[in-house]
Backbone as JSON, one array per atom type, in Angstrom:
{
  "sequence": "XXXXXXXXXXXXXXXXXXXXXXXXXXXXXXXXXXXXXXXXXXXXXXXXXXXXXXXXXXXXXXXXXXXXXXXXXXXXXXXXXXXX",
  "N": [[73.22, 14.1, 54.79], [75.39, 11.54, 55.75], [75.53, 8.24, 54.23], [75.82, 6.11, 56.14], [74.84, 7.22, 58.47], [72.18, 7.65, 57.8], [71.35, 5.02, 57.55], [71.65, 4.15, 60.23], [69.78, 5.83, 61.51], [67.37, 5.04, 60.3], [67.37, 2.35, 61.05], [67.12, 2.59, 63.81], [64.5, 3.61, 63.97], [63.08, 1.39, 62.92], [63.7, -0.5, 64.88], [62.48, 0.6, 67.16], [59.78, 0.53, 66.41], [59.51, -2.23, 66.08], [59.91, -3.07, 68.72], [57.62, -2.02, 69.94], [55.66, -3.49, 68.56], [56.32, -6.07, 69.45], [55.78, -5.78, 72.17], [53.06, -5.73, 72.09], [52.48, -8.21, 71.23], [52.38, -8.85, 68.53], [53.33, -9.07, 65.04], [55.71, -6.98, 63.28], [54.76, -6.4, 60.75], [52.0, -6.81, 61.13], [51.47, -4.79, 63.02], [52.01, -2.57, 61.42], [50.04, -2.78, 59.42], [47.76, -2.58, 61.05], [48.1, 0.02, 61.99], [47.82, 1.47, 59.61], [45.11, 0.85, 59.04], [43.92, 2.19, 61.14], [44.08, 4.84, 60.48], [42.26, 6.25, 58.66], [38.89, 5.67, 57.57], [38.74, 5.35, 54.81], [41.11, 4.37, 53.93], [42.57, 1.58, 52.65], [44.62, -0.93, 53.02], [46.49, -3.05, 50.85], [48.03, -5.76, 51.23], [50.82, -7.72, 50.14], [50.7, -11.22, 49.54], [52.17, -14.15, 49.63], [51.82, -16.7, 50.49], [49.64, -18.99, 52.3], [50.02, -18.67, 55.09], [50.92, -16.05, 55.38], [48.64, -14.7, 54.52], [46.89, -15.32, 56.6], [48.25, -14.07, 58.74], [48.1, -11.41, 57.85], [45.32, -11.03, 57.87], [44.88, -11.23, 60.6], [45.81, -8.83, 61.49], [43.74, -7.05, 61.31], [42.39, -7.4, 63.65], [43.98, -6.28, 65.57], [44.2, -4.06, 68.17], [44.84, -0.74, 68.5], [45.69, 1.58, 70.87], [44.98, 5.03, 71.76], [47.3, 6.0, 72.87], [49.17, 4.21, 71.76], [48.98, 4.93, 69.04], [49.84, 7.58, 69.17], [52.45, 7.15, 70.04], [53.52, 5.71, 67.85], [53.26, 7.67, 65.86], [55.09, 9.55, 66.88], [57.47, 8.11, 66.67], [57.75, 7.82, 63.91], [57.74, 10.4, 63.01], [59.82, 12.0, 61.89], [60.14, 10.85, 59.47], [61.64, 8.81, 56.85], [65.19, 8.67, 57.03], [67.18, 10.67, 54.95]],
  "CA": [[73.54, 13.13, 55.81], [76.13, 10.41, 55.17], [74.74, 7.01, 54.14], [75.85, 5.3, 57.36], [73.95, 7.85, 59.46], [70.81, 7.36, 57.36], [71.08, 3.63, 57.93], [71.49, 4.1, 61.68], [68.52, 6.48, 61.87], [66.27, 4.17, 59.86], [67.43, 1.15, 61.88], [66.55, 2.96, 65.11], [63.05, 3.67, 63.77], [62.59, 0.02, 62.79], [63.84, -1.17, 66.18], [61.46, 1.13, 68.06], [58.49, -0.03, 65.98], [59.55, -3.67, 66.39], [59.72, -3.21, 70.17], [56.21, -1.78, 70.21], [54.93, -4.65, 68.06], [56.6, -7.18, 70.36], [55.07, -5.54, 73.44], [51.64, -5.99, 71.84], [52.35, -9.61, 70.84], [52.1, -8.94, 67.1], [54.5, -8.86, 64.19], [55.86, -5.62, 62.78], [53.83, -6.27, 59.62], [50.65, -6.65, 61.67], [51.41, -3.45, 63.59], [51.97, -1.63, 60.3], [48.7, -2.85, 58.81], [46.8, -2.05, 62.02], [48.27, 1.48, 61.99], [47.17, 1.97, 58.4], [43.67, 0.72, 59.2], [43.47, 3.15, 62.15], [44.24, 6.21, 60.01], [40.98, 6.76, 58.15], [38.11, 4.54, 57.03], [38.88, 5.19, 53.37], [42.41, 3.78, 53.62], [42.45, 0.13, 52.61], [45.88, -1.51, 52.59], [46.43, -4.3, 50.09], [49.35, -6.35, 51.42], [51.18, -8.87, 49.32], [50.55, -12.49, 50.26], [52.7, -15.21, 48.79], [51.45, -18.02, 50.98], [48.49, -18.94, 53.2], [50.39, -18.16, 56.41], [50.93, -14.58, 55.3], [47.25, -14.26, 54.44], [46.38, -15.42, 57.97], [48.88, -13.0, 59.51], [47.53, -10.13, 57.41], [43.95, -10.96, 58.37], [44.94, -11.02, 62.04], [46.1, -7.41, 61.73], [42.46, -6.34, 61.45], [41.97, -7.53, 65.04], [44.93, -5.61, 66.46], [43.65, -2.81, 68.66], [45.85, 0.26, 68.87], [45.14, 2.63, 71.73], [45.39, 6.39, 71.4], [48.72, 6.1, 73.25], [49.93, 3.49, 70.74], [49.01, 5.74, 67.82], [50.71, 8.73, 69.46], [53.83, 6.65, 70.07], [53.93, 5.42, 66.47], [53.44, 8.96, 65.17], [56.34, 10.14, 67.36], [58.59, 7.34, 66.13], [57.89, 8.03, 62.46], [57.55, 11.82, 62.73], [60.87, 12.56, 61.05], [60.15, 10.18, 58.17], [62.89, 8.09, 56.6], [66.4, 9.49, 56.9], [67.57, 10.77, 53.53]],
  "C": [[74.27, 11.96, 55.15], [75.29, 9.13, 55.19], [74.71, 6.2, 55.44], [74.97, 5.91, 58.45], [72.49, 7.64, 59.09], [70.43, 5.95, 57.78], [70.81, 3.53, 59.42], [70.15, 4.7, 62.11], [67.32, 5.61, 61.49], [66.21, 2.88, 60.68], [66.82, 1.43, 63.25], [65.03, 3.02, 65.03], [62.47, 2.26, 63.71], [62.66, -0.72, 64.12], [62.77, -0.69, 67.17], [60.08, 0.58, 67.7], [58.42, -1.52, 66.28], [59.33, -3.91, 67.87], [58.26, -2.99, 70.55], [55.38, -2.97, 69.76], [55.11, -5.83, 69.01], [55.84, -7.01, 71.67], [53.58, -5.81, 73.31], [51.4, -7.44, 71.4], [51.98, -9.8, 69.38], [53.39, -8.75, 66.32], [54.57, -7.39, 63.76], [54.93, -5.39, 61.6], [52.4, -6.07, 60.1], [50.47, -5.26, 62.3], [51.27, -2.41, 62.49], [50.59, -1.6, 59.65], [47.65, -2.27, 59.76], [46.88, -0.52, 62.08], [47.61, 2.1, 60.76], [45.65, 1.95, 58.53], [43.11, 1.75, 60.19], [43.51, 4.6, 61.66], [42.91, 6.85, 59.6], [40.21, 5.59, 57.56], [38.26, 4.33, 55.53], [40.26, 4.68, 52.95], [42.28, 2.28, 53.74], [43.77, -0.44, 52.11], [45.66, -2.82, 51.83], [47.81, -4.95, 50.19], [49.57, -7.52, 50.47], [51.08, -10.14, 50.16], [50.98, -13.62, 49.36], [52.33, -16.61, 49.27], [50.31, -17.88, 51.99], [48.81, -18.41, 54.6], [50.42, -16.64, 56.44], [49.52, -14.02, 55.24], [46.64, -14.27, 55.84], [46.94, -14.31, 58.85], [48.29, -11.64, 59.15], [46.11, -9.96, 57.92], [43.92, -10.67, 59.86], [45.2, -9.55, 62.39], [44.81, -6.61, 61.92], [41.94, -6.41, 62.89], [42.9, -6.87, 66.04], [44.33, -4.26, 66.87], [44.79, -1.9, 69.11], [45.16, 1.34, 69.69], [45.57, 4.0, 71.21], [46.86, 6.58, 71.75], [49.61, 5.38, 72.24], [50.08, 4.34, 69.48], [49.9, 6.97, 68.0], [52.17, 8.31, 69.45], [54.34, 6.36, 68.66], [54.17, 6.72, 65.71], [54.74, 9.63, 65.6], [57.55, 9.44, 66.77], [58.82, 7.68, 64.66], [57.84, 9.5, 62.04], [58.59, 12.39, 61.75], [60.88, 11.95, 59.65], [61.47, 9.44, 57.99], [64.05, 9.06, 56.47], [66.85, 9.49, 55.44], [68.96, 11.33, 53.37]]
}
């Protein structure tokens, strides 16, 4: 796949995930952390935090509730993985 098509495919994925995050009133980073936390109890993300605001945002991700429909939608969006 040509580089410009990979970029377009990955951009589309990011836009779809961003739209879902926005519809839930959370940031894309919070959606990502909430998705990781919803996978299995033995998965513990360790996000980078360069300032106190990021720490607060990361902590807020633990309170994001993803429905079964949300998880199905995310899985569908990321099913193909990153374009290579």
